KOLLOFI-632281 format. One record per residue (C-alpha): y negated, x negated, z negated; residue in three letters. Coordinates in steps of 0.25 Angstrom, whole numbers, plus 5000, padded with zeros to 4 digits. Layout:
# residues N
REC    py    px    pz  code
REC     Y     X     Z   ala
...
***
This chain:
# residues 571
REC    py    px    pz  code
REC  4961  4985  5025   met
REC  4960  4990  5011   asn
REC  4950  4982  5002   gly
REC  4960  4982  4990   arg
REC  4969  4973  4998   arg
REC  4958  4962  4995   leu
REC  4963  4961  4981   ala
REC  4975  4954  4985   thr
REC  4968  4943  4992   thr
REC  4975  4930  4992   glu
REC  4967  4921  5001   arg
REC  4952  4920  5005   leu
REC  4947  4915  5018   ile
REC  4932  4911  5018   val
REC  4925  4909  5031   ile
REC  4912  4902  5028   his
REC  4899  4897  5034   ser
REC  4895  4882  5032   pro
REC  4884  4886  5022   asp
REC  4893  4895  5013   ser
REC  4899  4884  5003   asp
REC  4893  4891  4991   gly
REC  4898  4905  4994   pro
REC  4912  4898  4998   leu
REC  4914  4892  4985   glu
REC  4911  4905  4978   arg
REC  4921  4912  4986   val
REC  4931  4901  4983   arg
REC  4928  4904  4968   asp
REC  4932  4919  4970   val
REC  4945  4915  4977   ala
REC  4948  4905  4966   asp
REC  4946  4916  4955   asp
REC  4955  4925  4962   his
REC  4966  4914  4965   asp
REC  4964  4917  4980   ile
REC  4966  4906  4991   glu
REC  4953  4903  4999   met
REC  4951  4896  5012   ala
REC  4937  4893  5017   ala
REC  4935  4892  5032   val
REC  4922  4887  5038   pro
REC  4916  4897  5048   val
REC  4921  4895  5062   gly
REC  4934  4888  5057   asp
REC  4948  4896  5060   pro
REC  4954  4903  5048   ile
REC  4969  4903  5053   ala
REC  4973  4891  5044   asp
REC  4969  4898  5031   val
REC  4974  4912  5034   val
REC  4987  4916  5027   asp
REC  4992  4929  5032   arg
REC  5001  4930  5020   thr
REC  4990  4931  5010   lys
REC  4979  4942  5008   glu
REC  4967  4936  5014   thr
REC  4952  4939  5012   phe
REC  4941  4933  5020   gly
REC  4926  4929  5017   val
REC  4915  4924  5026   thr
REC  4904  4916  5020   leu
REC  4892  4916  5030   gly
REC  4884  4925  5039   gly
REC  4888  4934  5050   asp
REC  4893  4923  5058   gly
REC  4903  4919  5047   thr
REC  4907  4934  5046   phe
REC  4910  4934  5061   phe
REC  4919  4922  5059   glu
REC  4926  4930  5048   gly
REC  4928  4942  5057   val
REC  4934  4932  5068   arg
REC  4943  4925  5058   ala
REC  4947  4937  5048   phe
REC  4948  4949  5057   ala
REC  4960  4945  5066   pro
REC  4967  4942  5053   arg
REC  4963  4955  5046   glu
REC  4957  4947  5035   ile
REC  4946  4955  5027   pro
REC  4934  4947  5024   phe
REC  4920  4948  5017   ile
REC  4907  4942  5023   gly
REC  4898  4934  5013   val
REC  4884  4932  5019   asn
REC  4880  4918  5017   thr
REC  4872  4918  5030   gly
REC  4858  4923  5032   thr
REC  4858  4937  5040   leu
REC  4871  4943  5040   ala
REC  4876  4958  5043   phe
REC  4891  4956  5042   leu
REC  4893  4946  5030   ala
REC  4887  4956  5019   thr
REC  4891  4950  5006   val
REC  4880  4941  4999   ser
REC  4884  4927  4994   pro
REC  4879  4932  4980   ala
REC  4890  4942  4980   asp
REC  4902  4933  4985   ile
REC  4910  4934  4972   glu
REC  4908  4949  4968   pro
REC  4911  4953  4983   ala
REC  4924  4944  4983   leu
REC  4928  4949  4970   glu
REC  4927  4964  4974   glu
REC  4935  4961  4987   ala
REC  4946  4953  4979   leu
REC  4947  4965  4969   gln
REC  4950  4974  4981   gly
REC  4937  4982  4979   his
REC  4931  4978  4993   ala
REC  4932  4986  5006   thr
REC  4938  4981  5019   val
REC  4930  4987  5031   asn
REC  4935  4985  5046   glu
REC  4925  4980  5055   arg
REC  4927  4983  5070   gln
REC  4928  4971  5079   gln
REC  4927  4970  5095   leu
REC  4936  4964  5105   gln
REC  4929  4959  5118   val
REC  4935  4953  5130   thr
REC  4929  4948  5143   ala
REC  4931  4937  5153   asp
REC  4931  4924  5144   gly
REC  4931  4931  5131   ile
REC  4940  4939  5121   asp
REC  4934  4940  5108   ser
REC  4933  4949  5095   thr
REC  4920  4952  5088   gly
REC  4915  4959  5076   ile
REC  4901  4961  5080   asn
REC  4898  4963  5095   asp
REC  4899  4959  5110   val
REC  4886  4957  5117   met
REC  4885  4956  5132   ile
REC  4871  4951  5136   glu
REC  4864  4945  5149   pro
REC  4866  4931  5152   val
REC  4852  4924  5149   pro
REC  4845  4921  5162   pro
REC  4841  4907  5165   glu
REC  4826  4912  5166   asn
REC  4823  4918  5153   ala
REC  4814  4928  5160   phe
REC  4825  4933  5169   asp
REC  4832  4947  5168   arg
REC  4841  4948  5156   lys
REC  4849  4960  5159   ile
REC  4864  4963  5160   thr
REC  4871  4974  5166   arg
REC  4884  4979  5159   leu
REC  4893  4991  5161   glu
REC  4900  4997  5149   val
REC  4913  5005  5148   phe
REC  4920  5011  5136   val
REC  4935  5014  5137   asp
REC  4933  5013  5152   gly
REC  4922  5023  5152   glu
REC  4909  5019  5159   tyr
REC  4897  5019  5148   val
REC  4886  5013  5157   gly
REC  4878  5001  5162   glu
REC  4870  4993  5152   tyr
REC  4859  4985  5158   asp
REC  4851  4977  5148   gly
REC  4853  4966  5138   ser
REC  4868  4968  5137   gly
REC  4878  4976  5128   val
REC  4883  4974  5114   ala
REC  4896  4980  5110   val
REC  4896  4979  5095   ala
REC  4906  4983  5083   thr
REC  4900  4991  5071   pro
REC  4898  4977  5065   thr
REC  4891  4972  5077   gly
REC  4877  4967  5079   ser
REC  4868  4977  5072   thr
REC  4856  4971  5077   gly
REC  4860  4971  5092   val
REC  4864  4985  5091   ser
REC  4851  4990  5084   leu
REC  4842  4982  5094   ser
REC  4849  4990  5105   ala
REC  4848  5003  5099   gly
REC  4862  5003  5094   gly
REC  4868  5009  5081   pro
REC  4871  5003  5068   val
REC  4886  5004  5066   his
REC  4892  5004  5052   phe
REC  4902  4992  5053   pro
REC  4913  4996  5043   lys
REC  4926  5002  5048   asn
REC  4919  5006  5061   asn
REC  4927  5005  5073   gly
REC  4917  5006  5085   ser
REC  4910  4998  5095   leu
REC  4896  5000  5100   gln
REC  4890  4996  5114   val
REC  4876  4993  5113   ile
REC  4867  4991  5125   pro
REC  4857  4979  5123   leu
REC  4843  4982  5128   his
REC  4847  4991  5139   thr
REC  4839  4993  5151   his
REC  4844  5007  5153   arg
REC  4841  5020  5147   met
REC  4851  5028  5140   gly
REC  4861  5016  5136   val
REC  4864  5018  5121   arg
REC  4874  5011  5111   pro
REC  4888  5016  5113   leu
REC  4898  5017  5101   val
REC  4913  5017  5104   val
REC  4926  5016  5096   asp
REC  4931  5002  5094   ala
REC  4944  5006  5102   thr
REC  4935  5008  5114   ser
REC  4935  4997  5125   glu
REC  4921  4994  5130   ile
REC  4920  4987  5144   glu
REC  4907  4980  5148   ile
REC  4906  4975  5162   val
REC  4895  4965  5165   ser
REC  4888  4967  5178   met
REC  4882  4953  5177   ser
REC  4883  4940  5169   ala
REC  4882  4942  5154   ala
REC  4885  4936  5141   asn
REC  4895  4941  5131   leu
REC  4894  4938  5116   leu
REC  4904  4942  5105   val
REC  4898  4942  5091   asp
REC  4885  4935  5095   gly
REC  4892  4924  5103   gly
REC  4905  4921  5095   arg
REC  4912  4924  5108   ala
REC  4904  4924  5121   gln
REC  4906  4923  5136   thr
REC  4898  4926  5149   gln
REC  4901  4938  5158   leu
REC  4901  4938  5173   asp
REC  4897  4950  5181   ala
REC  4908  4961  5181   asp
REC  4915  4955  5168   asp
REC  4921  4965  5159   val
REC  4919  4964  5144   val
REC  4929  4973  5135   thr
REC  4925  4976  5121   val
REC  4934  4984  5111   ser
REC  4936  4985  5096   gly
REC  4945  4974  5091   ala
REC  4958  4977  5084   asp
REC  4955  4968  5072   ala
REC  4944  4973  5063   thr
REC  4937  4964  5054   ala
REC  4940  4968  5039   lys
REC  4927  4966  5031   ile
REC  4927  4966  5016   val
REC  4916  4974  5010   thr
REC  4912  4974  4995   thr
REC  4901  4980  4987   ser
REC  4893  4967  4988   tyr
REC  4892  4968  5003   asp
REC  4878  4973  5009   asp
REC  4879  4987  5014   asp
REC  4879  4987  5029   phe
REC  4867  4996  5031   phe
REC  4859  4990  5020   thr
REC  4862  4976  5026   ser
REC  4858  4980  5040   val
REC  4845  4987  5035   ser
REC  4841  4975  5027   glu
REC  4844  4964  5038   lys
REC  4837  4972  5049   leu
REC  4825  4975  5041   gly
REC  4828  4990  5040   trp
REC  4827  4990  5025   ser
REC  4819  5002  5019   val
REC  4807  5000  5010   arg
REC  4808  4991  4998   glu
REC  4807  5003  4989   asp
REC  4819  5010  4995   arg
REC  4834  5007  4994   asp
REC  4841  5004  5007   asp
REC  4854  5010  5001   arg
REC  4848  5024  5002   gly
REC  4843  5034  4992   ser
REC  4856  5040  4988   his
REC  4867  5032  4981   glu
REC  4881  5035  4986   leu
REC  4891  5030  4976   val
REC  4901  5021  4984   ala
REC  4913  5015  4977   asp
REC  4911  5001  4982   arg
REC  4922  4996  4972   asp
REC  4935  5003  4977   thr
REC  4942  5000  4964   gly
REC  4933  5009  4955   ala
REC  4927  5023  4955   ile
REC  4915  5024  4946   glu
REC  4918  5034  4935   gly
REC  4932  5038  4941   ala
REC  4943  5040  4931   asp
REC  4955  5030  4930   leu
REC  4965  5038  4938   leu
REC  4955  5041  4949   thr
REC  4952  5026  4950   arg
REC  4966  5022  4949   ala
REC  4970  5032  4961   gln
REC  4959  5025  4969   arg
REC  4963  5011  4967   val
REC  4978  5015  4969   ala
REC  4974  5022  4982   glu
REC  4967  5009  4987   glu
REC  4978  5000  4982   ala
REC  4988  5008  4990   ala
REC  4980  5008  5003   arg
REC  4977  4994  5002   ser
REC  4992  4990  5003   val
REC  4993  4999  5016   gly
REC  4989  4989  5026   glu
REC  4998  4977  5021   pro
REC  5010  4987  5020   leu
REC  5008  4991  5034   arg
REC  5007  4977  5038   glu
REC  5020  4974  5032   leu
REC  5027  4987  5035   his
REC  5041  4985  5041   gly
REC  5042  4970  5038   glu
REC  5056  4967  5032   thr
REC  5056  4952  5031   glu
REC  5051  4951  5017   ser
REC  5060  4962  5011   val
REC  5067  4959  4997   glu
REC  5077  4968  4990   his
REC  5076  4972  4976   lys
REC  5088  4980  4970   ser
REC  5095  4983  4982   asp
REC  5095  4983  4997   ala
REC  5086  4995  4998   ala
REC  5076  4991  4987   asp
REC  5067  4981  4995   val
REC  5054  4975  4993   val
REC  5045  4968  5003   thr
REC  5033  4959  5004   glu
REC  5024  4972  5006   ala
REC  5029  4977  4992   asp
REC  5023  4965  4986   tyr
REC  5010  4964  4994   lys
REC  5008  4979  4991   ser
REC  5011  4977  4976   glu
REC  5001  4965  4975   lys
REC  4990  4972  4982   leu
REC  4991  4985  4974   ile
REC  4993  4978  4960   thr
REC  4981  4969  4963   thr
REC  4972  4981  4966   ile
REC  4977  4989  4954   ile
REC  4976  4977  4944   asp
REC  4962  4974  4949   asn
REC  4957  4988  4946   glu
REC  4966  4991  4933   phe
REC  4969  4978  4927   pro
REC  4974  4985  4914   gly
REC  4984  4994  4921   his
REC  4999  4991  4922   gly
REC  5005  4989  4936   ile
REC  5020  4991  4939   tyr
REC  5025  4989  4953   ser
REC  5039  4991  4960   glu
REC  5039  4976  4964   glu
REC  5034  4966  4954   ser
REC  5021  4970  4947   val
REC  5022  4974  4932   ala
REC  5009  4973  4924   lys
REC  5008  4980  4910   glu
REC  4997  4989  4908   ala
REC  4986  4987  4897   asp
REC  4985  5003  4895   gly
REC  4992  5015  4900   glu
REC  4990  5013  4915   tyr
REC  5001  5007  4924   thr
REC  5002  5007  4939   trp
REC  5015  5009  4946   leu
REC  5016  5003  4960   leu
REC  5026  5004  4972   asp
REC  5019  4995  4982   pro
REC  5028  4999  4993   leu
REC  5037  5012  4991   asp
REC  5047  5012  5002   gly
REC  5049  4997  5004   thr
REC  5062  4999  5012   gly
REC  5054  5008  5021   asn
REC  5043  4999  5022   phe
REC  5051  4986  5025   ala
REC  5058  4994  5037   asn
REC  5046  4999  5043   gly
REC  5047  5014  5038   asn
REC  5033  5020  5035   pro
REC  5038  5027  5022   asn
REC  5033  5018  5012   tyr
REC  5021  5019  5002   ala
REC  5013  5012  4991   val
REC  5014  5019  4977   ser
REC  5004  5017  4966   ile
REC  5003  5025  4953   ala
REC  4995  5024  4940   leu
REC  5003  5027  4927   val
REC  4997  5031  4914   glu
REC  5006  5030  4902   asn
REC  5018  5032  4911   gly
REC  5012  5044  4919   glu
REC  5008  5042  4934   pro
REC  4994  5046  4935   val
REC  4989  5040  4949   val
REC  4998  5040  4961   gly
REC  4995  5034  4975   val
REC  5005  5032  4986   val
REC  5001  5026  5000   tyr
REC  5009  5026  5013   ala
REC  5004  5015  5022   pro
REC  5010  5019  5035   glu
REC  5005  5034  5034   thr
REC  4992  5030  5027   asp
REC  4995  5041  5016   glu
REC  4989  5039  5003   leu
REC  4994  5049  4992   phe
REC  4986  5049  4979   ser
REC  4985  5057  4966   ala
REC  4981  5056  4951   thr
REC  4989  5063  4940   val
REC  4978  5074  4939   asp
REC  4973  5073  4953   gly
REC  4976  5078  4967   glu
REC  4987  5072  4976   ala
REC  4981  5067  4989   arg
REC  4986  5061  5002   arg
REC  4975  5053  5009   asn
REC  4965  5060  5001   gly
REC  4970  5074  5004   glu
REC  4977  5083  4994   pro
REC  4992  5085  4995   ile
REC  5002  5095  4989   ala
REC  5017  5097  4990   pro
REC  5024  5108  4997   thr
REC  5027  5122  4991   asp
REC  5041  5124  4997   arg
REC  5050  5130  4987   asp
REC  5063  5130  4995   arg
REC  5072  5118  4997   leu
REC  5076  5122  5011   glu
REC  5062  5120  5015   glu
REC  5059  5107  5008   ser
REC  5060  5092  5012   val
REC  5064  5083  5001   leu
REC  5062  5068  4999   leu
REC  5072  5059  4992   ser
REC  5071  5045  4986   gly
REC  5083  5037  4983   tyr
REC  5095  5046  4983   asp
REC  5107  5037  4980   pro
REC  5119  5046  4984   asp
REC  5111  5056  4992   gly
REC  5113  5067  4982   ser
REC  5099  5072  4984   phe
REC  5100  5072  4999   leu
REC  5114  5079  4998   ser
REC  5109  5090  4988   his
REC  5096  5093  4995   cys
REC  5096  5090  5010   tyr
REC  5103  5102  5015   his
REC  5094  5111  5006   glu
REC  5081  5106  5011   thr
REC  5074  5102  5024   arg
REC  5078  5088  5021   gly
REC  5078  5076  5012   val
REC  5071  5064  5016   arg
REC  5071  5050  5010   arg
REC  5058  5042  5013   leu
REC  5060  5030  5004   gly
REC  5047  5030  4997   ala
REC  5046  5038  4984   ala
REC  5031  5037  4983   ala
REC  5030  5044  4997   leu
REC  5041  5054  4993   asn
REC  5032  5059  4982   leu
REC  5019  5059  4990   cys
REC  5026  5067  5001   tyr
REC  5030  5077  4991   leu
REC  5016  5078  4986   ala
REC  5010  5080  5000   ser
REC  5021  5090  5005   gly
REC  5028  5081  5014   ser
REC  5041  5084  5006   ala
REC  5045  5095  4996   asp
REC  5052  5086  4986   ala
REC  5056  5072  4982   val
REC  5068  5066  4975   trp
REC  5069  5052  4969   glu
REC  5082  5048  4963   tyr
REC  5076  5036  4955   asp
REC  5062  5032  4954   thr
REC  5053  5020  4949   tyr
REC  5039  5023  4944   pro
REC  5032  5015  4955   trp
REC  5040  5023  4965   asp
REC  5035  5037  4961   val
REC  5024  5036  4951   ala
REC  5013  5038  4962   ala
REC  5020  5048  4969   gly
REC  5023  5056  4957   val
REC  5008  5057  4954   val
REC  5005  5061  4968   ile
REC  5016  5072  4969   ala
REC  5012  5078  4956   arg
REC  4997  5078  4959   ala
REC  5001  5085  4972   ala
REC  5008  5096  4965   gly
REC  5023  5091  4966   ala
REC  5033  5091  4955   thr
REC  5039  5078  4951   val
REC  5050  5077  4940   thr
REC  5064  5071  4937   asn
REC  5076  5077  4944   arg
REC  5078  5087  4933   asp
REC  5064  5092  4933   gly
REC  5059  5084  4921   ser
REC  5046  5077  4922   pro
REC  5046  5064  4930   tyr
REC  5041  5052  4923   thr
REC  5040  5037  4927   leu
REC  5051  5028  4922   asp
REC  5048  5013  4921   phe
REC  5063  5009  4918   asp
REC  5068  5002  4930   his
REC  5082  5006  4927   asp
REC  5079  5020  4925   ala
REC  5081  5031  4936   arg
REC  5070  5041  4937   asn
REC  5072  5052  4947   asp
REC  5061  5061  4953   leu
REC  5060  5074  4959   leu
REC  5047  5079  4966   gly
REC  5045  5092  4972   thr
REC  5034  5101  4977   asn
REC  5037  5109  4964   gly
REC  5043  5122  4971   ser
REC  5056  5114  4974   leu
REC  5057  5107  4960   his
REC  5067  5116  4953   ser
REC  5076  5117  4965   ser
REC  5077  5102  4967   leu
REC  5079  5099  4952   val
REC  5091  5108  4953   gly
REC  5096  5101  4966   his
REC  5095  5088  4959   leu
REC  5103  5092  4947   glu
REC  5115  5090  4956   gly
REC  5112  5076  4960   leu
REC  5121  5064  4954   asp
REC  5111  5056  4946   ala
REC  5121  5045  4943   ala
REC  5118  5036  4955   val
REC  5112  5023  4951   pro
REC  5097  5022  4953   ala
REC  5092  5013  4964   ser
REC  5078  5009  4970   gly
REC  5073  5015  4983   asp
***
């Protein structure tokens, strides 16, 4: 999940320990300041009654690691991101200090935080089917006589392959978040927990030579056969059962990950571990190292960057942030509305995407104007205005077709200077500034160099009477209509097509694509070869011809024969 999405939070759910009344009221004050609904749930109580799936929800835990575990249990299955505030004593997982509640929440609600995935595990055995965030431990059953032998024998398999027999005090299977203390005491590794999909099998006080910790992918299936009675505990006993001889325990990575929100106010993982385990270096040394690596902890700003570079960065993050909600709604037609005609549709996804993008941009550039295809119109204080098509290709989107995109452009005094187009279904991000290089997912792109129509593939937008198709189809390798003007221009820029024709355009349809195509080296003009400019008159028709450059004069000639008297209509 993209942290920018937190900027549209509509509801806070706070799971709190009994001794967190003061911090709870401070969280409530932040929610009130942002006009956000808030529900407070005592730790251990269910949250089902306060969850509203129609609203963007953000979770908070107030307490120690026990409360954090409850947050994982409650929030992870619902894919609700949450942040852990440590109001307990010794906590490794809840990493925000109570003193930093307000600034940490402000950073998150501005969309400047990061959302990291934490691997969970799923464990099944006779009498237990449970999910854990930390570890599964299989240990000997304590003998009645404290001086009797405390040994268990276990056989371990990974994806059906025999690993070996573990004789000793048991085995722990841990996630990267899992019990660092247990792992270290058994000679195991320290795993960086963020976005790490793995599991580690750790022998506990083994009585055999050569048994070492084992790291496997989270998709692996670990089977542990108990050769005698043993106790099984998940996350320190939050779920537990007793195993009999020959019982089989199956452990694998859980499908649902915990989405943990990280801000610049969180304790760094390695620094926190070092301090809490007493590994800190001498008092006259810095635990953060002798070299400073400049990390951009605030994703909305780049220190010293010019306006266009920063705007491009924000636009890229805004575009990616709507990818997840758009993919969730892709193909749902129940909420379709019609604008000018039956082909001009708008969906719930248009409005959700628009709200998220405009919130992100307004947070970062409050003085800039914003114009969106659907409903937003905010006048600029200066020369900069953003043009948005939150969902280009709505008809495709509503019917489950993958050819749709998000288009974001920054315009300076009427000229497009930053363009970002994102295709969620293919995860392609096209981006450029007016004087920069056009890129797709960070790699440079360029148009083709074909100069013969018979070798070329053309893309067409709205073609009311089929004139463009009839004039060009038989003289080329084909004319395609994809239904998304922004993607048409990006495909021209990246060499997937040789030319693009649009009968009529609106600024938000093509502004971003124009920047990207021109930066890649394509030629973009009106039908007669005159410079293409953005026209903000809703009643005006503005045609567009984009080519790889080599074909331009030839296509201008073909377009001279087209009938331009057909009334304009939206795509």
